[in-house]
All heavy atoms as an XYZ file, in Angstrom:
852
protein
N     -13.564      0.315    -15.074
C     -12.944      0.243    -13.773
C     -12.996      1.609    -13.036
O     -12.887      1.616    -11.782
C     -11.485     -0.209    -13.956
O     -10.790      0.661    -14.823
C     -11.346     -1.530    -14.511
N     -13.209      2.634    -13.796
C     -13.328      4.001    -13.103
C     -14.520      4.058    -12.258
O     -14.560      4.519    -11.099
C     -13.379      5.048    -14.085
C     -12.131      5.635    -14.530
C     -12.346      6.880    -15.473
O     -13.329      7.031    -16.096
N     -11.399      7.747    -15.438
N     -15.591      3.409    -12.705
C     -16.826      3.340    -11.897
C     -16.640      2.523    -10.656
O     -17.083      2.902     -9.578
C     -17.972      2.737    -12.799
C     -19.348      2.931    -12.189
C     -19.731      4.407    -12.097
C     -20.370      2.329    -13.226
N     -15.952      1.416    -10.709
C     -15.690      0.607     -9.603
C     -14.750      1.379     -8.549
O     -14.948      1.337     -7.347
C     -14.814     -0.666     -9.980
C     -15.749     -1.632    -10.803
C     -14.986     -2.766    -11.373
O     -13.738     -2.785    -11.219
O     -15.579     -3.624    -11.917
N     -13.775      2.077     -9.110
C     -12.897      2.935     -8.207
C     -13.706      4.007     -7.484
O     -13.457      4.244     -6.350
C     -11.835      3.575     -8.999
C     -10.709      2.659     -9.528
O     -10.684      1.532     -9.069
N      -9.994      3.035    -10.555
N     -14.669      4.669     -8.215
C     -15.439      5.687     -7.545
C     -16.410      5.012     -6.532
O     -16.644      5.610     -5.425
C     -16.321      6.398     -8.583
C     -15.575      7.300     -9.511
C     -16.438      7.932    -10.555
C     -14.909      8.511     -8.754
N     -16.961      3.837     -6.809
C     -17.695      3.084     -5.868
C     -16.924      2.775     -4.557
O     -17.422      2.885     -3.464
N     -15.701      2.410     -4.787
C     -14.792      2.134     -3.671
C     -14.475      3.325     -2.869
O     -14.463      3.342     -1.560
N     -14.294      4.467     -3.487
C     -14.097      5.738     -2.781
C     -15.330      6.159     -1.992
O     -15.207      6.634     -0.867
C     -13.649      6.860     -3.736
C     -12.262      6.643     -4.248
C     -11.757      7.917     -5.034
C     -10.285      7.671     -5.447
N      -9.714      8.851     -6.075
N     -16.492      6.018     -2.562
C     -17.738      6.314     -1.882
C     -17.834      5.489     -0.571
O     -18.203      5.933      0.492
C     -18.959      6.151     -2.794
C     -18.897      7.287     -3.811
C     -20.265      6.214     -1.987
C     -19.981      7.195     -4.910
N     -17.569      4.187     -0.787
C     -17.595      3.269      0.429
C     -16.639      3.728      1.533
O     -16.993      3.776      2.729
C     -17.256      1.844      0.111
C     -18.359      1.143     -0.702
C     -17.946     -0.278     -1.027
O     -17.122     -0.893     -0.373
O     -18.475     -0.727     -2.059
N     -15.415      4.132      1.093
C     -14.432      4.605      1.998
C     -14.925      5.888      2.726
O     -14.753      6.065      3.977
C     -13.107      4.843      1.279
O     -12.613      3.661      0.704
C     -11.959      5.365      2.275
N     -15.509      6.817      1.959
C     -15.962      8.005      2.582
C     -17.082      7.769      3.556
O     -17.187      8.492      4.626
C     -16.501      8.974      1.460
C     -15.342      9.633      0.650
C     -15.926     10.338     -0.545
C     -14.492     10.557      1.434
N     -17.947      6.820      3.265
C     -18.993      6.522      4.166
C     -18.459      5.872      5.523
O     -18.905      6.271      6.578
C     -19.972      5.505      3.560
C     -20.900      6.206      2.587
O     -21.253      7.447      2.732
N     -21.375      5.449      1.575
N     -17.395      5.093      5.386
C     -16.756      4.491      6.542
C     -16.115      5.558      7.356
O     -16.132      5.665      8.616
C     -15.756      3.432      6.123
C     -16.329      2.176      5.630
C     -15.158      1.263      5.235
C     -15.791      0.002      4.524
N     -14.696     -0.914      3.972
N     -15.410      6.586      6.624
C     -14.812      7.742      7.309
C     -15.843      8.489      8.046
O     -15.543      9.009      9.177
C     -14.013      8.554      6.346
C     -12.792      7.907      5.776
C     -12.108      8.730      4.660
O     -12.632      9.626      4.201
N     -10.917      8.291      4.270
N     -16.959      8.741      7.508
C     -18.009      9.445      8.196
C     -18.468      8.749      9.522
O     -18.578      9.463     10.500
C     -19.216      9.609      7.253
C     -20.358     10.404      7.745
C     -21.502     10.529      6.768
C     -22.739     11.199      7.290
N     -23.860     11.264      6.315
N     -18.597      7.481      9.438
C     -18.856      6.694     10.621
C     -17.854      6.834     11.690
O     -18.137      6.966     12.906
C     -19.126      5.222     10.305
C     -20.414      4.968      9.565
C     -20.647      3.507      9.223
C     -21.818      3.311      8.335
N     -22.004      1.929      7.968
N     -16.561      6.808     11.268
C     -15.458      6.901     12.129
C     -15.479      8.339     12.834
O     -15.254      8.441     14.069
C     -14.146      6.730     11.479
C     -12.882      6.995     12.323
C     -14.031      5.162     11.031
N     -15.736      9.288     12.030
C     -15.842     10.664     12.589
C     -16.984     10.779     13.628
O     -16.737     11.496     14.680
C     -15.954     11.730     11.444
C     -14.758     11.948     10.626
C     -15.120     12.841      9.386
C     -13.678     12.647     11.390
N     -18.014     10.179     13.365
C     -19.167     10.162     14.337
C     -18.665      9.490     15.616
O     -18.976      9.929     16.711
C     -20.414      9.572     13.756
C     -21.099     10.406     12.702
C     -22.377      9.698     12.252
C     -23.110     10.609     11.192
N     -24.318     10.011     10.703
N     -17.996      8.345     15.470
C     -17.467      7.726     16.623
C     -16.442      8.507     17.389
O     -16.433      8.488     18.653
N     -15.562      9.318     16.681
C     -14.629     10.094     17.339
C     -15.334     11.157     18.200
O     -14.952     11.439     19.278
C     -13.710     10.781     16.263
C     -12.768      9.732     15.699
C     -12.897     11.888     16.881
C     -11.908     10.243     14.491
N     -16.403     11.775     17.605
C     -17.198     12.773     18.277
C     -17.807     12.201     19.544
O     -17.803     12.830     20.615
C     -18.255     13.361     17.370
C     -18.986     14.583     17.897
C     -17.992     15.677     18.231
C     -20.024     15.062     16.916
N     -18.329     11.024     19.425
C     -18.917     10.353     20.611
C     -17.808     10.107     21.736
O     -18.139     10.318     22.906
C     -19.578      9.045     20.280
C     -20.832      9.161     19.551
C     -21.430      7.796     19.172
C     -22.687      7.934     18.334
N     -23.196      6.606     17.914
N     -16.639      9.658     21.304
C     -15.544      9.446     22.238
C     -15.165     10.782     22.944
O     -14.941     10.830     24.169
C     -14.320      8.937     21.584
S     -14.533      7.181     21.072
N     -15.133     11.853     22.178
C     -14.725     13.136     22.720
C     -15.792     13.700     23.664
O     -15.475     14.274     24.635
C     -14.415     14.156     21.611
C     -13.159     13.900     20.771
C     -13.083     14.868     19.648
C     -11.926     13.992     21.637
N     -17.071     13.370     23.330
C     -18.160     13.841     24.150
C     -18.210     13.115     25.461
O     -18.678     13.730     26.520
C     -19.493     13.816     23.472
C     -19.671     14.923     22.425
O     -19.046     15.982     22.559
N     -20.425     14.594     21.336
N     -17.806     11.850     25.488
C     -17.894     11.001     26.663
C     -16.500     10.960     27.378
O     -16.193     10.055     28.172
C     -18.321      9.638     26.354
O     -17.463      8.970     25.468
N     -15.562     11.904     27.019
C     -14.283     12.004     27.607
C     -13.369     10.668     27.572
O     -12.701     10.252     28.463
C     -14.383     12.453     29.148
C     -14.905     13.845     29.275
O     -14.620     14.637     28.337
O     -15.559     14.083     30.228
N     -13.523     10.099     26.394
C     -12.731      8.825     26.073
C     -11.714      9.191     25.007
O     -11.586      8.515     23.992
C     -13.561      7.672     25.700
C     -14.445      7.221     26.865
C     -15.317      6.040     26.364
C     -16.214      5.627     27.467
N     -17.145      4.577     26.987
N     -10.953     10.305     25.165
C     -10.082     10.782     24.092
C      -8.993      9.735     23.762
O      -8.446      9.721     22.656
C      -9.377     12.062     24.572
N      -8.611      8.830     24.661
C      -7.582      7.822     24.375
C      -8.052      6.765     23.380
O      -7.200      6.037     22.924
C      -7.131      7.170     25.700
C      -8.229      6.466     26.406
O      -9.405      6.713     26.195
N      -7.880      5.705     27.401
N      -9.319      6.782     23.131
C      -9.837      5.776     22.144
C      -9.904      6.374     20.682
O     -10.433      5.697     19.795
C     -11.170      5.224     22.610
C     -11.101      4.382     23.861
C     -12.368      3.690     24.117
C     -12.218      2.788     25.348
N     -13.424      1.949     25.572
N      -9.548      7.600     20.557
C      -9.679      8.282     19.207
C      -8.521      7.632     18.302
O      -7.396      7.780     18.746
C      -9.584      9.773     19.381
C      -9.449     10.458     18.013
C     -10.703     10.302     20.188
N      -8.865      7.190     17.131
C      -7.855      6.716     16.235
C      -7.084      7.892     15.652
O      -7.700      8.964     15.368
C      -8.701      6.020     15.127
C      -9.942      6.520     15.160
C     -10.244      6.978     16.612
N      -5.776      7.740     15.469
C      -4.877      8.805     15.031
C      -4.259      8.374     13.688
O      -4.157      7.242     13.331
C      -3.853      9.106     16.086
C      -4.304      9.642     17.326
C      -3.142      9.856     18.303
C      -5.120     10.839     17.241
N      -3.794      9.388     12.997
C      -3.163      9.134     11.646
C      -1.767      8.506     11.827
O      -1.039      8.971     12.739
C      -3.036     10.469     10.951
C      -2.547     10.388      9.524
C      -2.369     11.798      8.882
C      -3.742     12.297      8.511
N      -3.673     13.447      7.673
N      -1.443      7.555     11.055
C      -0.118      7.038     10.978
C       0.868      7.931     10.323
O       0.432      8.737      9.482
C      -0.129      5.630     10.271
C      -0.911      4.626     10.950
C      -0.941      3.299     10.217
C      -1.871      2.230     10.794
N      -2.056      1.143      9.943
N       2.109      7.825     10.663
C       3.093      8.814     10.111
C       3.335      8.424      8.665
O       3.763      7.356      8.240
C       4.461      8.644     10.886
C       5.464      9.669     10.461
O       5.021     10.773      9.983
O       6.600      9.433     10.661
N       3.059      9.413      7.830
C       3.222      9.235      6.360
C       4.558      9.611      5.794
O       4.959      9.271      4.694
C       2.100      9.922      5.600
C       0.694      9.546      5.864
C      -0.345     10.438      5.358
O       0.023     11.498      4.812
O      -1.508     10.135      5.469
N       5.302     10.500      6.539
C       6.523     11.028      6.046
C       7.546     10.018      5.618
O       8.163     10.110      4.594
C       7.115     12.018      7.060
C       6.225     13.262      7.313
C       6.782     14.104      8.419
C       5.863     15.277      8.603
N       6.302     16.048      9.849
N       7.727      8.984      6.489
C       8.680      7.932      6.182
C       8.262      7.170      4.875
O       9.148      6.928      4.090
C       8.786      6.961      7.347
C       9.334      7.507      8.543
C       9.318      6.531      9.679
C       9.754      7.132     10.997
N       9.663      6.133     12.120
N       6.984      6.943      4.786
C       6.556      6.228      3.536
C       6.756      7.116      2.278
O       7.187      6.510      1.262
C       5.159      5.754      3.680
C       4.958      4.718      4.676
S       3.258      4.181      4.843
C       2.677      5.269      6.141
N       6.500      8.364      2.453
C       6.705      9.307      1.290
C       8.176      9.346      0.848
O       8.542      9.206     -0.319
C       6.233     10.704      1.611
C       6.578     11.731      0.554
C       4.664     10.728      1.761
N       8.992      9.432      1.845
C      10.480      9.418      1.499
C      10.940      8.114      0.829
O      11.693      8.085     -0.122
C      11.308      9.600      2.846
C      11.086     11.032      3.362
C      11.827     11.213      4.747
O      12.523     10.262      5.144
O      11.622     12.282      5.325
N      10.419      6.992      1.394
C      10.760      5.702      0.805
C      10.288      5.579     -0.661
O      11.064      5.152     -1.490
C      10.147      4.598      1.657
C      10.446      3.199      1.186
C       9.763      2.142      2.055
O       9.542      2.415      3.255
O       9.407      1.122      1.389
N       9.111      6.006     -0.911
C       8.568      5.951     -2.266
C       9.344      6.875     -3.169
O       9.711      6.456     -4.312
C       7.057      6.311     -2.283
C       6.505      6.505     -3.714
C       6.308      5.240     -1.595
N       9.699      8.094     -2.752
C      10.474      8.947     -3.615
C      11.869      8.362     -3.885
O      12.403      8.536     -5.031
C      10.644     10.294     -2.856
C       9.320     11.096     -2.914
O       8.455     10.835     -3.744
N       9.145     12.076     -2.011
N      12.420      7.721     -2.900
C      13.763      7.047     -3.173
C      13.616      6.016     -4.179
O      14.489      5.847     -5.070
C      14.315      6.509     -1.852
C      14.867      7.518     -0.900
C      15.363      6.905      0.291
C      15.846      7.908      1.372
N      16.319      7.362      2.608
N      12.557      5.249     -4.105
C      12.316      4.160     -5.175
C      12.102      4.690     -6.494
O      12.713      4.151     -7.509
C      11.090      3.302     -4.741
C      11.242      2.306     -3.560
C       9.850      1.695     -3.239
C      12.237      1.210     -3.910
N      11.441      5.819     -6.611
C      11.234      6.462     -7.953
C      12.509      6.984     -8.441
O      12.853      6.776     -9.646
C      10.136      7.547     -7.812
C      10.126      8.396     -9.092
C       8.803      6.999     -7.504
N      13.325      7.660     -7.672
C      14.649      8.082     -8.096
C      15.506      6.994     -8.531
O      16.217      7.042     -9.603
C      15.257      8.946     -6.995
C      14.647     10.273     -6.788
C      14.739     11.204     -7.908
O      15.813     11.282     -8.644
O      13.763     11.819     -8.286
N      15.537      5.922     -7.741
C      16.394      4.773     -8.066
C      16.052      4.151     -9.445
O      16.848      3.869    -10.245
C      16.322      3.698     -6.985
C      17.145      2.516     -7.110
C      17.018      1.604     -6.016
C      17.955      0.297     -6.214
N      17.776     -0.646     -5.096
N      14.657      4.095     -9.667
C      14.194      3.528    -10.954
C      14.536      4.382    -12.105
O      14.951      3.931    -13.141
C      12.674      3.324    -10.812
N      14.463      5.773    -11.915
C      14.858      6.688    -12.952
C      16.302      6.524    -13.317
O      16.765      6.497    -14.454
C      14.591      8.097    -12.499
C      13.150      8.480    -12.676
C      12.968      9.988    -12.273
C      11.501     10.337    -12.221
N      11.276     11.773    -11.881
N      17.187      6.455    -12.255
C      18.663      6.293    -12.486
C      18.936      4.909    -13.234
O      19.774      4.929    -14.075
C      19.390      6.339    -11.142
C      19.419      7.768    -10.551
C      20.192      7.778     -9.255
C      20.196      9.113     -8.636
N      20.774      9.123     -7.307
N      18.208      3.908    -12.806
C      18.391      2.633    -13.495
C      18.082      2.753    -14.962
O      18.709      2.126    -15.853
C      17.495      1.546    -12.806
C      18.122      1.034    -11.575
S      17.036     -0.200    -10.774
C      17.202     -1.550    -11.829
N      16.931      3.422    -15.245
C      16.527      3.577    -16.625
C      17.595      4.308    -17.525
O      17.841      4.048    -18.599
C      15.207      4.290    -16.751
C      13.970      3.422    -16.644
C      12.708      4.225    -16.907
C      11.535      3.339    -17.161
N      10.356      3.997    -17.499
N      18.102      5.375    -16.862
C      19.088      6.185    -17.563
C      20.462      5.443    -17.859
O      21.035      5.634    -18.872
C      19.492      7.490    -16.779
C      18.314      8.472    -16.671
C      18.521      9.589    -15.697
O      19.592      9.641    -15.066
O      17.672     10.398    -15.607
N      20.825      4.617    -16.847
C      22.103      3.864    -17.006
C      21.931      2.574    -17.805
O      22.983      1.973    -18.250
C      22.611      3.482    -15.634
C      23.117      4.727    -14.884
C      23.596      4.288    -13.519
C      24.114      5.554    -12.685
N      24.554      5.185    -11.393
N      20.736      2.081    -18.005
C      20.533      0.811    -18.726
C      20.950      0.835    -20.155
O      20.665      1.788    -20.846
C      19.053      0.469    -18.536
N      21.786     -0.164    -20.481
C      22.301     -0.263    -21.821
C      21.876     -1.520    -22.487
O      21.524     -1.619    -23.687
C      23.801     -0.114    -21.866
C      24.231      1.280    -21.464
C      25.749      1.451    -21.498
C      26.046      2.883    -21.004
N      27.518      3.109    -21.079
N      21.918     -2.615    -21.739
C      21.540     -3.982    -22.316
C      20.041     -4.126    -22.150
O      19.407     -3.443    -21.366
C      22.262     -5.109    -21.648
O      21.888     -5.176    -20.308
C      23.796     -4.912    -21.729
N      19.476     -5.083    -22.856
C      18.052     -5.378    -22.770
C      17.654     -5.799    -21.404
O      16.620     -5.475    -20.864
C      17.647     -6.437    -23.779
C      17.545     -5.858    -25.206
O      17.449     -4.670    -25.383
N      17.554     -6.750    -26.209
N      18.511     -6.631    -20.753
C      18.275     -7.120    -19.422
C      18.151     -6.045    -18.441
O      17.307     -5.951    -17.526
C      19.302     -8.126    -19.011
C      19.281     -9.455    -19.724
C      20.078     -9.438    -21.076
O      20.810     -8.489    -21.268
O      19.754    -10.319    -21.896
N      19.126     -5.070    -18.561
C      19.166     -3.805    -17.659
C      17.908     -3.003    -17.892
O      17.286     -2.510    -16.915
C      20.361     -3.055    -17.870
C      21.709     -3.769    -17.401
C      22.884     -2.896    -17.737
O      22.864     -2.053    -18.616
O      23.964     -3.182    -17.080
N      17.492     -2.883    -19.103
C      16.270     -2.120    -19.478
C      15.018     -2.792    -18.874
O      14.183     -2.072    -18.339
C      16.117     -1.936    -20.977
C      17.175     -1.001    -21.517
C      17.018     -0.864    -23.053
C      18.114     -0.030    -23.635
N      17.998      0.136    -25.074
N      14.945     -4.074    -18.950
C      13.793     -4.798    -18.391
C      13.779     -4.670    -16.859
O      12.733     -4.416    -16.247
C      13.894     -6.307    -18.833
C      13.632     -6.367    -20.334
C      12.856     -7.115    -18.020
C      13.870     -7.830    -20.901
N      14.941     -4.784    -16.238
C      15.056     -4.652    -14.787
C      14.597     -3.218    -14.382
O      13.958     -3.050    -13.353
C      16.477     -5.029    -14.321
N      15.104     -2.200    -15.110
C      14.778     -0.883    -14.827
C      13.259     -0.628    -14.984
O      12.647      0.083    -14.184
C      15.568      0.062    -15.730
N      12.713     -1.180    -15.963
C      11.206     -1.082    -16.169
C      10.437     -1.702    -15.066
O       9.490     -1.144    -14.542
C      10.791     -1.677    -17.564
O      11.547     -1.028    -18.597
C       9.342     -1.426    -17.856
N      10.900     -2.891    -14.634
C      10.262     -3.611    -13.531
C      10.350     -2.743    -12.254
O       9.363     -2.586    -11.468
C      10.892     -4.889    -13.285
C      10.465     -5.993    -14.333
O       9.519     -5.747    -15.083
O      11.242     -7.013    -14.450
N      11.515     -2.149    -11.986
C      11.748     -1.339    -10.815
C      10.841     -0.105    -10.872
O      10.227      0.312     -9.883
C      13.159     -0.906    -10.734
N      10.647      0.431    -12.061
C       9.765      1.607    -12.290
C       8.314      1.322    -11.965
O       7.658      2.049    -11.381
C       9.934      2.146    -13.736
C       9.260      3.428    -13.921
O       9.372      4.363    -12.994
O       8.573      3.640    -14.929
N       7.891      0.096    -12.402
C       6.558     -0.348    -12.187
C       6.259     -0.597    -10.789
O       5.184     -0.172    -10.190
C       6.272     -1.673    -13.027
C       6.081     -1.416    -14.481
C       4.833     -0.491    -14.784
O       3.808     -0.651    -14.162
O       5.065      0.346    -15.680
N       7.233     -1.127    -10.050
C       7.117     -1.398     -8.598
C       7.016      0.012     -7.916
O       6.150      0.164     -6.934
C       8.242     -2.206     -8.056
C       8.192     -3.636     -8.507
C       9.338     -4.437     -7.942
C       9.390     -5.834     -8.493
N      10.547     -6.640     -8.052
N       7.813      0.868     -8.252
C       7.779      2.186     -7.634
C       6.488      2.941     -7.876
O       5.918      3.564     -6.966
C       8.956      3.076     -8.168
N       6.019      2.780     -9.109
C       4.688      3.447     -9.412
C       3.537      2.733     -8.553
O       2.636      3.413     -8.133
C       4.363      3.316    -10.832
C       5.187      4.208    -11.740
C       4.842      4.098    -13.161
C       5.646      4.979    -14.026
N       5.447      4.788    -15.480
N       3.630      1.480     -8.391
C       2.670      0.712     -7.602
C       2.697      1.163     -6.142
O       1.661      1.418     -5.495
C       2.836     -0.804     -7.689
C       1.853     -1.614     -6.932
C       0.426     -1.404     -7.420
O       0.167     -1.171     -8.569
N      -0.439     -1.466     -6.432
N       3.962      1.306     -5.582
C       4.043      1.785     -4.210
C       3.529      3.260     -4.094
O       2.881      3.564     -3.054
C       5.523      1.836     -3.826
C       6.172      0.443     -3.640
C       5.569     -0.340     -2.440
N       5.703      0.401     -1.248
C       6.643      0.221     -0.289
N       7.566     -0.773     -0.506
N       6.739      0.906      0.832
N       3.660      4.053     -5.098
C       3.163      5.422     -5.068
C       1.637      5.450     -5.104
O       1.001      6.218     -4.266
C       3.665      6.164     -6.349
C       3.736      7.641     -6.147
C       4.517      8.250     -7.382
C       4.723      9.656     -7.117
N       5.527     10.301     -8.193
N       0.976      4.460     -5.826
C      -0.461      4.328     -5.882
C      -0.969      3.886     -4.442
O      -1.914      4.414     -3.949
C      -0.917      3.399     -6.939
C      -0.918      3.993     -8.286
C      -1.559      2.967     -9.307
N      -0.679      2.955    -10.439
C       0.073      2.028    -10.822
N       0.028      0.835    -10.217
N       0.923      2.143    -11.892
N      -0.223      2.984     -3.885
C      -0.572      2.456     -2.565
C      -0.555      3.543     -1.550
O      -1.365      3.700     -0.616
C       0.274      1.297     -2.104
C       0.026     -0.019     -2.911
C       1.074     -1.042     -2.719
O       2.017     -0.796     -1.940
O       0.978     -2.077     -3.388
N       0.483      4.385     -1.625
C       0.702      5.528     -0.710
C      -0.486      6.515     -0.884
O      -1.036      7.002      0.127
C       1.987      6.184     -0.947
C       2.258      7.411     -0.083
C       2.457      7.079      1.390
C       3.578      8.167     -0.501
N      -0.879      6.786     -2.096
C      -1.963      7.721     -2.332
C      -3.288      7.121     -1.663
O      -4.040      7.869     -1.135
C      -2.100      7.995     -3.854
N      -3.425      5.826     -1.900
C      -4.610      5.100     -1.327
C      -4.601      5.199      0.237
O      -5.588      5.615      0.839
C      -4.551      3.641     -1.701
C      -5.863      3.180     -2.398
O      -6.629      4.034     -2.732
O      -5.991      1.940     -2.420
N      -3.469      5.060      0.825
C      -3.287      5.193      2.303
C      -3.574      6.554      2.743
O      -4.371      6.762      3.797
C      -1.950      4.760      2.750
C      -1.619      4.905      4.247
C      -2.421      3.802      4.960
C      -0.191      4.819      4.529
N      -3.086      7.566      2.012
C      -3.428      8.958      2.371
C      -4.924      9.201      2.324
O      -5.451      9.917      3.150
C      -2.624      9.888      1.450
C      -1.205     10.088      1.749
C      -0.564     11.066      0.798
C       0.884     11.284      1.137
N       1.486     12.417      0.307
N      -5.585      8.725      1.274
C      -7.027      8.919      1.124
C      -7.768      8.288      2.267
O      -8.723      8.854      2.838
C      -7.488      8.369     -0.201
C      -8.971      8.455     -0.401
C      -9.521      9.747     -0.651
C      -9.776      7.362     -0.373
C     -10.908      9.928     -0.861
C     -11.117      7.486     -0.622
C     -11.661      8.754     -0.816
N      -7.306      7.016      2.679
C      -8.033      6.393      3.736
C      -7.707      6.974      5.073
O      -8.548      6.764      6.048
C      -7.552      4.883      3.728
C      -8.068      4.144      2.541
C      -7.561      2.659      2.511
O      -6.785      2.260      3.439
N      -7.939      1.892      1.503
N      -6.688      7.751      5.278
C      -6.477      8.359      6.522
C      -6.706      9.934      6.522
O      -6.445     10.551      7.464
C      -4.952      8.213      6.870
C      -4.528      6.791      7.233
C      -3.104      6.823      7.685
O      -2.488      7.781      7.878
N      -2.608      5.633      8.015
N      -7.361     10.390      5.479
C      -7.590     11.840      5.335
C      -8.455     12.436      6.363
O      -8.387     13.638      6.724
C      -8.176     12.095      3.923
N      -9.338     11.602      7.032
C     -10.239     12.106      8.020
C      -9.582     12.053      9.497
O     -10.244     12.510     10.394
C     -11.572     11.320      7.982
C     -11.265      9.822      8.409
N     -10.544      8.988      7.530
C     -11.764      9.136      9.430
C     -10.470      7.782      8.195
N     -11.206      7.861      9.299
N      -8.430     11.535      9.645
C      -7.832     11.393     10.850
C      -6.885     12.586     11.230
O      -6.424     13.262     10.302
C      -7.068     10.065     11.045
C      -7.923      8.801     10.817
C      -7.036      7.570     10.892
C      -9.034      8.714     11.882
N      -6.480     12.700     12.462
C      -5.571     13.742     12.972
C      -4.340     13.063     13.442
O      -4.344     11.907     13.870
C      -6.172     14.570     14.045
C      -7.296     15.513     13.577
C      -7.077     16.818     13.254
C      -8.618     15.321     13.487
N      -8.274     17.350     12.900
C      -9.302     16.489     12.971
C      -9.447     14.164     13.584
C     -10.583     16.477     12.754
C     -10.811     14.275     13.331
C     -11.305     15.434     12.935
N      -3.226     13.827     13.494
C      -1.904     13.288     14.092
C      -1.947     13.277     15.549
O      -1.383     12.477     16.194
C      -0.808     14.169     13.557
C      -0.548     13.974     12.066
C       0.636     14.750     11.572
O       1.289     15.387     12.320
O       0.765     14.781     10.329
N      -2.734     14.184     16.169
C      -2.918     14.192     17.632
C      -4.365     14.302     17.928
O      -5.141     14.608     17.063
C      -2.092     15.264     18.340
C      -2.303     16.645     17.749
C      -1.365     17.653     18.331
C      -1.586     19.036     17.741
N      -0.533     19.935     18.169
N      -4.740     14.078     19.190
C      -6.158     14.029     19.557
C      -6.794     15.413     19.222
O      -6.358     16.428     19.726
C      -6.364     13.668     21.042
C      -7.852     13.672     21.397
C      -5.709     12.291     21.288
N      -7.905     15.403     18.417
C      -8.526     16.651     18.053
C      -9.489     17.128     19.116
O      -9.888     16.359     20.059
C      -9.419     16.263     16.806
C      -9.669     14.822     17.080
C      -8.540     14.223     17.767
N      -9.870     18.424     19.060
C     -10.905     18.953     19.895
C     -12.295     18.733     19.317
O     -12.455     18.436     18.153
C     -10.701     20.522     20.134
O     -10.899     21.150     18.825
C      -9.281     20.808     20.647
N     -13.255     18.965     20.158
C     -14.656     18.734     19.710
C     -14.986     19.651     18.497
O     -15.626     19.294     17.510
C     -15.614     18.996     20.796
C     -15.538     17.921     21.869
C     -16.500     18.291     23.068
C     -16.280     17.341     24.172
N     -17.130     17.667     25.346
N     -14.466     20.916     18.564
C     -14.725     21.870     17.535
C     -14.131     21.390     16.167
O     -14.679     21.680     15.120
C     -14.174     23.231     17.934
C     -14.938     23.884     19.054
O     -16.139     23.517     19.284
O     -14.345     24.750     19.783
N     -12.972     20.726     16.259
C     -12.397     20.302     15.038
C     -13.166     19.101     14.349
O     -13.145     19.041     13.082
C     -10.917     19.751     15.243
C      -9.956     20.978     15.558
C      -8.594     20.359     15.979
O      -8.540     19.505     16.735
N      -7.598     20.990     15.404
N     -13.828     18.409     15.166
C     -14.545     17.205     14.573
C     -15.899     17.594     14.065
O     -16.385     17.036     13.098
C     -14.713     16.090     15.676
C     -15.458     14.898     15.188
C     -13.340     15.636     16.121
N     -16.525     18.623     14.695
C     -17.889     18.927     14.204
C     -17.878     19.527     12.845
O     -17.100     20.104     12.382
C     -18.456     19.999     15.279
C     -18.654     19.276     16.593
C     -19.796     20.570     14.663
C     -19.235     20.167     17.601
């Protein structure tokens, strides 16, 4: 599966390269309003951190088997959200929060 993951990342990087070329074309033709921008990640990071903290607290407080199972499930969900967030960050790594200049894109 590592090889598949690397293949997926290479595909993503190739797509990002095409997007960057498109951004440069937009900037050269004065169509800056068509430049894709990065989505706000701060809210998602805070949400994921809260989920991880909540799962840790549940694990610490769990005494019965049912509580331990629920805590483990919550922990797994939090870890999955963390992986999804890392994926999103990777997919948006080539974008800017505000419209870039031509020098920044080159």
